[in-house]
N, C-alpha and C positions, 0 to 999 in steps of 0.2 A: 938548509931551508932554501926554497926557491925564491924567485923574485916576487911572488905573490904573497909571501909570508906563510905558505902552507908547509907543514913538516913533510920531509921526504921519508919514504919507507925503505928500510934496509932489511933484507931477509937473510938470515943466517941459520940455515937448517930450520929448526922449529922455533927459533928465537927471532923476534923482530925488534929492532931498535929504532927509536925516533931521535932525529937530530934537528936542532934549529941553529940559526946563525949565532945566537947568544951563548951557545954552549950549554943548553939545557938549564940555564939558571932561572929558578923561580917558576918554571912551568910544571904544572901538575897534570897527572894522567889518571884515567879510569876507563874501565871497560864495561860492557853490558853483560858480562858473564862472570859468574863467581868462580869459574874454573881457571881463570887467567888473571894475572896481576901485572901492573906496569910499575917498574921501579922509578925512582926519581931521575935516574939518568936516561930513562926512555926505553929500557930493556923490557920486552914483553916475555913473560915466562909462565909456565904452567904452575898453578898453585899446589897441585897434588897430582898423584898418578891417575891418568885418565885412560878410559877404554872408549875410544871413539868409534861408533858403529858405522859411520858413513865415510866416504872417500874424500870428502872435503868439508871444511869448517869455515864459517864466515863470522868474524867478530867486528864490532864497531868500537873503535878507540877514540876517546875524547880527550883533547888537550886544551887547557885553559890557563890563561895568565892572570893571576889575581891583581897585578899592578895595572895592566892595560885593559883588563876585563875582556881580552880577546879570547875567542873560543873557536876550536877547529875540530873537525871530525874526519876520521879516515876509516875505510872498510878494509879489513885484512882477510884474505882468503887463504886458508891452509889446504894443501893437497896432502892427504894422509897416505904415507907409503908403508909397505910391509917392513917388519923388523929385519927380515933377511936382506932386503935391499939396502937398508941403512947400515947394515953390518958388512956390506960389500959382497953378499952372496946372491946368486940368481936362483930363481925357483927351479926346482928339479924337474927335468924333462921338458923344458921349454926355454926359449931365448927371448931376451927383451926385444920388443918390436920398436921400430922408430915411432910408431903412432903412440905407444905408451909413454915414451919420453916426452912427446909433444904435449900429451894430456897433462902431464905434471907441470909443464911450464907455460901453458897457455889455456885459454878458455874454450878451445875447440874440443868437442866430444865426438869420439868415434863409437857410437853405441852398438854398431853392427860389427862384431869382432870377426876377424879372419886370420888364419895363419897358413904358412907355406909347408907343403909336404913334398915328398919325392916326385909326385906327379903334378906339382904346381899348386896354385891357390885353390882352397876349398872352404866352403862356409862351415863355421862351427855350428853345431846343433843348438847350442844355448847362447842367447845374447847376453851382453853385459847388463848388470844391474846399475842403472845410472844413479849416482849419489844425489841426495836432495840439493836443490838450489835455494840458497838463503838470500832473501831480499830484505833490507832494512826498511822499516816503515818511516813515513814522513820525509822521504828523501826529497832534496830540493832540485833534483834534476841535473842537467837539462834532460828533457824527455823528447822522444823516446830514448830510453837508456838500455844499452845492451846488457843482457844477462849471460848468454852463452851462445855458442855456435854449434849446430848439429850438422854433421857431415857423414855421408856414406862414401866408402872408398871406391864405389862404383861410378862416382861422378866423373871419373877420368875416362870412362868408357862411353857412358851415355849421359844425356841431359836429364837431370833429376829435379823434381819439384818437391819442396818441403812444405808441410802444413801441420798445424796443431789444432786439436779439438778438446773440448771440455769446458768446465765452468771457468769463466774469465776469458775465454777465447771466442767460441761460437755459441756459448750459453751464458745467460745472465749471471753476473754483470758482464756485458759484452765488451770485447776489445780491450780488456785490461792488458792482455798479452797478445803480441802478433809476431810473425816470423817472416823473414825475407824468403820467398819461395825459391830463390836461386842460390843465394849464399848460405841459407840455413841459419842466419843470425836471428836469435829470438830477443825481443825487446819488451820492456815494461813501459806502458804509455802514460802512466800517471802515478802520483804518490800513493803508497799503500797504507792501509790502516789495519793494524793487527786486531784492534778491538772490533772492527767490522767483519773481517775474515782473517783467520790465522794461517790458512794453508790453501793451496790449490793443487788439484790433480789434473794434469794434462796428458794428452797422448800425442806423440810426434809421428808423422807419417811421411814416407818417401815413395813417390810414384814417378813413372816415366812420363814423357810428353803425351802419351796416349791415355794416361790415367791408370796404367797398370801398376800394381803393387810391385815395388822393387825390394823393399825390406818390410819386415814385420813391424807393426806399430810398437813404439817404445813408450813406457810410462815415465812421465816427468813429475816430480813432486817439488813444489815450490813452497817454502816456508817463509812467512813474514817475520823478520826479526823485530822483537819488541823494543821500543824506545820508551823512556820515562816521560810520557806525555799526558798522564792523567794523575790528578791529585786524589788522595784518599778521600772518600765521601762517607760521612757518618750516616748511619741509618736514621737517626733522629738528631735534630739540632739541640734538643733539650732532653736530658735524661733525669728521671726522678727516682730517688732511692731513699732508704731510711736505715737507720741504725739506732739501736737502743742506747740510751745514755748509760754511761758507766761501762761500756763494752771494753773488753780487753784488746790489746794490740793483736792484729791479725784477724779481726772479725770481718767477715765478708760483708760488703755494702751493696755493690751493684756491678754490672758489666756493661761497658760501652763497646760498640763495634763499628769499625769503619771498613769499607770495601774499596779496593783499588782495581780499576779496570785493566791495569797492565798485567803482564804475565806474572802469575804468582810464583812460578818456579825460578824467577830471576829477582834480582834486587829491586827491579822496578816495581814489582807488586808486593814486596815484603814490607808490611806496615808495622811500625813500632809506635807505642803510646808513651806519653809522659804528661805529668801534671804541670801546667804552666803557672797558675795562680790559685790561691785559696783565700776565700773571703767569708768571715773575718779570720784573722790570724790569731785566734784565741782558743785555748790557752797556749797553743803552739802554732807556728806557721806551717808545720808539716804534720797535720793530723792524719793525713791519708796518703797512701801510695798506690801506684797502679802497676800491674804486671804489664811489662812493655810488649809482650807478645799476645797475651789473651785479652787484655783490656779489663781485667778484674780489678776493681777498686776495693781496698781493704784498709782498715784502720792501722796506723803505724805508731800511734801514741795514745796514752791513757789520758783521762781527764774530760771526756765528753759529759757535759752537764746541761740538760735541757733548760733548767732554770736560769742558766747564764747565756747560753747560745742555743737557739732553737733550730737554726738552719745554716748550712754552709753552702756556698756557691763555688764550685771547682771548675776551672777551665782546663779541658783535656785537649792535648794536641796529638794528632796522628800524622806520622811522617813516613813516606816510603823510602826506598834505598836503605832499608834496614835501620831507619832512624837517623841517617846521616843528614844533619841539618845543613851542611854545606851544599850537598848535591840533591838531596831529596826534596820532594814537594810535600807541603803540609796543609792541614786543615784543622779547625778547632770545633769543639762542641762544649755545651754547658751541662754540667752534672749538678743537680740540686739535691743535696743530701739533707734530709730532715732528721733531726734527733728526736726519736720517739721517747715518750715518757715512760718511766718505770716508777713503781711505788717506793721511792727512796726517801720520802718525807712523810713521817707519820703525822696525823692530825693532832693539833694541840689546842686546848681550851685557852681562850683569851684571858680568863681569870680563874682563880682556883675555887671560888665559891659563888653560888647563885641563890637567889631567894624568890619566893612567890607566895601568893595568898589565894585561897579558894573558899567560897561559901560551902557549907555542908549541903549534902543532898543534890549537888549539881554534877552533871556528867558532860563529857565532850567540851570541857573548858580548858583552854591553854593557860597554865598558871605561870610558866617561865619559859624564856627563850635562851637557849644555850648557843653561844657563838664559838666557832673554832676557826683556826687558821691552818690551811694546807697549801703548800707551795707547789704541789703537783698540778698537772693540767686540769683546769676546771671542767666540770661536768663529764668526767671520765671515771671509770671504776677506781682509779688511783686517788681521786679527789672526793668522790661521794662518801659522805660520812654515815656511819651506822652507830646508833647510841644504844647502850644497854644499862639497865639499873642493876648494879652489883649488890647493893644491900639497902635496907631501910624501908622496904615495901613488901613484907612477906605475904600480904593479902592481895596483892596485885591491883591496887587502886590506881596506879599511874602507868603510863607508857610514854615513850619518847618517839615522836615521828620526825622524819627529816624533811625540811623544806627543800624541794628540788631546785629551787632557784638560788636561794641564799646559802644552802647547806647548813642552816641552823637547826638545832634540835628543839622541838616544841614539846615541852612536858605537858601531857594532856591527861585529864581525869577520865578514866574509863569505868570506874566503879565508885559509886557515891561514898563519900566519907561522912562520918558522924562525929559532930563536935563533942558529944557526950562520951564517945569512945576514944577518939584521938584528937588532941588539940593541935598537934604539929607532927610533921614527918621530916626526918633527916635522911636524905637519899645520897648514895654514892653512885655516880654514873661514870662510865668509860666510853670513849669514842674510838672507832677504828674505821678502816676503809672497806669498801666492797672487795677490792683486790687485796691479796695478802702482801705484806711488805717484801721488798726485794731481799735477796739473800745477803745476809750480813747486816741488815738494818734492824735495830731494836726499837721497841716502843718507847716513847718519850714519857718522862715523869709527868709532863703536863697533859697527858692524854686521860687523866682522871681528875674529877672535880666533885665538889659537894653541893647539894641543892637542899635548901631549907624551905619547907612549905608550911605556912600557917593556915589553920582552919578557922573560919569565922562562924559564930553561932547565928542561926536564923530561927525564926518562930516556926516550929514544925506543927503540922496538923495533928490533932488527937486521932488515935486509931483504936479500933475495937479488936481486942486480942483474938476473939473467936468470931470470924467473919467468913462465912455465914453461920449463924447460930441456929441450931435446930432444937425445938422442944416438942414434946408429945402430950396431948391431953384430949379428953373426950369433948365432943361437940356438945353444945347446949349448956355450957357453964354459965352461971348467972352474971349479970352485969356487975362490974366492980371487982371481979376476981383478980387477984395478983397472979400473973403468969410467971414472970422471971424478972431479973435485974440485968439490963443490957447496958453495961457501963463501958466507957472508953478510957484509954490511958494517954496522958500527955507526955510525949518523949522529952520535952524540955525540962529536965530535972533541975536546971539552975535558974529557972524562971518561976516566979510565984504567980500562977495563973489558975483561973477557975474555968471549969468546963460546963457548958449548958447543953441540954438535950432538947430535940424537937423532932416532930414527925416530918419526913420527907415524902413518903409514899405510903398510903394506907387505903387501898382501893375501896374496901367496903366500909371504912370508917368504924372499925370494930375495936380499935386499941387506943389507949392513952399512955403517955410516957411522962414520968416525973422529970421536970426540967433540971432538977438538982442532982438526983442520984441515979436516973435512968431506969426507974422501976416501971415495968410494963403491967398495965391493968386492962381489963376488958371494958369497952364502952357500949357493947351490945352483945347479944347472944351470937355465938359463933355457930354457923350452920354448915355442916360438911357438904350438904347438897346445893350450896349456893354456886352461882356462876363464877364467882371469884376464886373458887377452889380448883386447883389443877393437880390432879393425881393425889388428892387428899391433903395437899399442902397449901397453906396460905402464907404469902410473903408480904412483908412490910419493911420499909427502909427508914432508918432513923439517922439524924444528923447530930454530930457532936462538935461544938465550936468553942474555942477558947477566947479569951479577951486580950490576946496579945496585940502587938502593933507590927504589922497589920494583923487582923484576926485570921485564924486558920481553922479549917473545919475538915472533918472526916466523916465518912458514911459507913453504916453497918446494916446488914440485912438479917432480919429475924425470920426464920421459917418455922411455922406452927403446923405440926402434923396432927390432924383431927381424927380421933378414933370414932368410928361410926357407932351410934346407938339407934335403937329401933324407934324412930320418931316419925316415920312416914308409913301410912297405911297403904296397902296395895290398891291399884286401880285396874278395873276390868277392861279388857280389850277383846274385840272391838266394841265401839259404842253403837253401831248400827249393823243389822244383818237382814237377810232375806231367806224365807223358807216357804216350801209348798204347803198348801192348805191340807194336804193329806199326808199322814206320817209315812215313814219308811222310804220316802223318796230322797230326802237329803237332810243333813244335820248342820248345826252351826258349831264350829270349833272356836272355843274361847280360851283366853289366857289372861295373865295379869302382869302389870308392871309396877315395880317398887323402886322408889328413889334410893332406898338404902342399899347396902352391900351385904354380902354374905358375912355372918349367918342370919341376917335379919331380913332375908327375902324368902324364896321358896324352900321347900315345896309348899304350894298354896292349897287351901281347902276351899272348894266351891260348893255352895248349897243354896237352895231356894228358901225364902222366908215362909213362915207358916201363915202370915197375914199379908195380903188377903188370901183366902183359901183357894180362889180360882187359879192362883199361880201354880200351886202344886197340882191342882186338878188338871190343868191344860198342858203343863210343861214338866220335863224331867231332865236331870243332869247326870251324866255318867262320866267318871274320871278316866282320863287316858294315862297321865303320869303326874309327876309332882308339879308340873307347870301348865298342863293343858287339860281341858275337859270338853265335853260335847253337850250342847243344848238341843233338845228335840221335842216334838209334840208327843204328849201322852195319849190324847184322845184321837179318834179316827178321823175327825173332820173339824176344822176350825174355819169360821167364816173369814173371808179375805178382809184385810185391814191392817193397821199398824197397832202393835201392842207394846206396852212398856213392861218389860220383864225384869223385876228386881232380882239381883243375885248377890249373895254375901260372899266376899273373898277374905280369907284370913291368911296372914303370913306365918313364918316360923320363928319370929323374933321372941325375945325374952324380956318382958312379957309380950305375947303376940298381939298384933293389931289387926282389926278387921275393918272392912268398908263395904257398905251396901251400894252397889252400882246398878244403874238401870241401863239395860240394852234395849234399843228400839228394834223390834222384829217386825218386818213387813211380811205378812202372810198373803200369798197370791196363788191363783190357779196356775198350774204348770202344764206344759205339754208332755209328750211321751219321753222327752229327754231330761225332764226335771227342771226346765227353764221356765221362768214366768212369762205368760203371754202378754201382749200389749194391752188388751182390754183388762186383763187381770191386774196389770201394773197400775192402770188408772183407778180401777176399783179399789185396789189396795191402798191407794193414796187417800181414800175417804171421801171422794167427790161423787155425788149422785148425778142422775140425768138432769134434774132441775137445776142443779148448781152449774153444770156445764152450759145449759141453755142461757142462764142468766149472764154468764161470763161473755158468751157470744153476743148477746143483745147490747151489753155495755160497750163492747168493741165497735159495733156498728154505729151506735150513737156518737161515740167519740170521733169516728171517721167523718160522720155527717157534719158535726160541728166544725171540724177543721176545714172541710170543703166550703161551707157557708162563709167562714171567715176569710178565706182566700178570695171568694167571689166578691165579697164586700170591699176588700182592699183594692181589687182591680177596678171596680166601679168608681171608687173615690179618686183613684189616680186619674181615671179618664175625665171626671168632672173638673179636676184641678187643671188639666191641660186644655180643656175646652172653654175655660173662663175667659171673658173678654180682657185682652191685654191693654187695649187703648182706653183711656179715660178722658173725659172732657176736661180741657184746661180750666174751665170755670169751676169745676168741682175739685180741682187739685189744690188742696189746702195745706200742702207741705210747706213748712217754714224754710225759707231760703235766706241765708246770711250773705249779704252783699258787702264786699269789702271795697271801700273807696279810698283814694289817696287823700292827702292833706288838702283841706278845702280853702285855706287862706286865713285871713286875719279877723275873725270874729264878726263884729257888727257891720263891717264894711262889705261882707259877703251877702249882699241883698240884691244884687243886680243880675243874678243868674236867670237865664231863660228856662223856666221849668217845662216849657213846651217840648224842649228837646228830650225830656225824660218821659213824655207821655206817648200814648199810642198815636202815631201819625194818621192823618186823614187819608192820605194817599200812600200807596205802597211802591211808587215808582222807584224811589231811592233804594228801597230794599231789594227790589227785583234787579236793580242795576249794580248791586254790590258784587264784589268778587265772590264766586261760589265758595262756600265753606266758611265765610266770615259772617256771623250773625250772633245774636244774644242767646245765652243758654236758656233763659226763662221765657223765650219768645218762640211761639210756634211759627215755623216758616210758612210763608204764603207762596203758593205756586200750584202748578197742576199736580193733582194727586194721581199716583200710579193706579192702573187698573188691576185689581186683584182677580185672579181666576175665579169663575163661577163653578161651584161644585155641581156635578150632574145629579139629576134626580135619582136615577138608578145607576150608580157607578159600577163600572166593571172592576173586578179585583185587580186587574193589571194596571188600571188607571190611577189607583190610590197613590202609588209612589210618585207618578208624574205630577199629580195635583199637589202633593206636599212640596216637591222640589220647586214648582212654579211659584207657590205661595211664599216660600223662603226667599227666592230671588226678588220678588216684588217688595217684601218687607225690608230687605237689605238696601234696596234702592229708593225707599220712601223717605224723603227729607222731613216729612211732617210727623213721622212716628217718633214718640218720645223714647229715650231721653234726648233732649236737644243739646247734645255734647259737641261744642264747637269752640273755636277761638273767639274770645271777647275783645271787641275793639270799641273804646269809648271816645266819642268826639269831644272837642273842646266846648265847654258849656257857655262861654261868653263872659262878659264883664258884669252883667246885671242879672238879677234874679227876682221874679215876682213873688217868691216865697218870703214869708217873714223871717226875722232872725230867730234862731233857736236859742239865743242867749237868754231870752226872757223866760224860758221854761225852767221850772224848778221841781224838786221832788218833795214839795211840802205835803204834809199829811193832815193839813187843816180841814180838807174836804171842800174847799172853796172851788177847786177845779172841777169842771163838768166834762166828763169823758163820753157823754152820750153821742157825740158826733162820730165816735168810732164805728157806730152801727152803720153809718152812711158810707163807709169806705170799702164795703164789700166783704165777701167771705174770708178774705185773707186776714182781716183785722177783727174777725168775730171773737177770737179767743181773748184778745185784749179788751174788747168791749165788755165781755162777760166778767173779766177780772176787775176792771176799774169803773165801769159805767153803772154798775148796780143793775139797772134794767128792770124788767118785769119779774124776773125770777126772785128778786128780793122780797 
């Protein structure tokens, strides 16, 4: 070892040995190639038989001391020779050149080969193939660092300039490599990164000073030797996988993958996996194993049970250098393994027997809740319970539904039960899961239980065994006829109860029912032709009620089919007709209507009565078919008018019924088409010329009276509007009630000045008052407005102006009644000339004389007449 502590390189053929000053004690070695190994003594040797395609080989050997933690690197370049040369033989037909020997012992390359002949030197037709140049990545320099020297043997004769081209020289990335143009030494200028670029292809050129080509360009291949400078990187930091509980050893779980950016063909990029930790370590600390090369995680032990451990967390480590923990770089990831549930736990009832109670005749009632225990994953097919009734319910009265939340079984009544038929049910039920049990798992004995259901008796309503009940009878049976007995049955056989009957619906009120035994009798004559009959059937509804607690009732419908009898005589149709006064122009088609039905209807017989004789004299009937006949004139001419023609119609009932119907025939003159004319229609109506004139005179008189009444109403309205609106205040005898405030203390109120209440002599104080303030019953004194004078001969256009001017003058007239204004009363003073009113009394002795009331004016005339007696007495 030299003074710097770096190992010295000794080359012995194809074997290289490293020596250090301590005699190789404790120093460990490794290479970046799997083809070569270094022994503990520092001897480098080939690990196996090699076939090296290139002429040289570069290795990086690393030496490190575990005690001092020192680390050294050295690059070893091998020049590969032919076997014949190693064995001491020369190639046939040629001699070893001095240049070849130099190439094996130095970094100088003579790419342009030449050899000597009898005529001297001559150029070989084919150049050498230059072996690749290997450059380790991440070299620490110093830079630029020489790689190789390129030389042409013509440089002894002429001055040659060398250059290189290609990616890394004159193409991006620029100036990674350069060459001394004079000496031909090629350098690398900076550290290389194999992960950035693994190789470079350059071309070397040799030209003279004038730029003329001296040699052909030579290809140079530069390979970047990989160093272990990248850790394995997992694709995901967290992996999720699952495995069924109870899985056998060797069951695949998941795969984790880590990538290393280093060369995958060397140990630098060869990743190996291992499991670092497993949490929890139950039931074993090694439940899983991992394939070191593929990253497949599989189970290695039995005992996976979700009910105990639902999830495992496994830390996986990936290490390059084929998993060498001492030299390789490592990284970790987390694998979360979920133990999935399988149906390895059958559901079990929490108790062996259940009980419930249900009233009879009730459905959709939950009578019992069945609870089960299942240790599988809740709300999964392995946990969801399915209940079945094995025995005890042959008629299907019950079903068991599963509560989706609690997983309980709800025993529900789906078909009503009858206490009189079954007082109790003993059910045997079984529970299972939606998913079948796992292989090898048997049903538990506790998966079966018994359910006892008691039925309670309730008061049931009576019912009619035949509902609707149909009976047939002829219409017209007399009142009080017994039709049938419509009785009901009480299903409560174990209760002593009485049933009472009543009518619920009897539209025509034709029937009665016996309240005790349900016997139906007629209350009126049943008529098939009634509006209450639909399709010959009459319906009535009856009620049957018991006396239970609480009472219950049921209804029954009785249908009575009424058989028709011939109780309706036929009616002639139409009732009115029209015919021409001369025969053979038209006829009247007649028919008949019968309320009965077949066979009590047609065919009908139509005939004219013999009395009066004029009927058969003027008219004749000819039969068309069983339902229709024609009425026509027998004589050649019949005066226009309306004629009542009686016709006898007889039906085909047994016994037959007949009816004499009268048809009103209007005979009128006709035109050539056989239609009545207008004059003829009036004449046929039976009105003569005198009658028509009388009607017109009545209409004219009525219109005249209406016109006179309208004129009178308008005149009266005009007089009412022209009546004088203003009246003299002296003639205004309307009573006015004046309300005064409290006057004071009785007899002492005798000093008031009554002159303040009387009409003043002068009106100055009134005229000087604020406008709008005056007494209500006082006519204002002032200038009266000038009302417009109506012209003697007014123009129609001036009437509106006259009315508007009069309206404005009346609105602005303060003397026009009513005198509606604000009342202001002055203070009356401390004294009064009036006597005290306390001496007045309401004595009826007649001593008081009220004749003085006549002197007080017209306002007190009414009082004078009432109390004064006067001359009217």
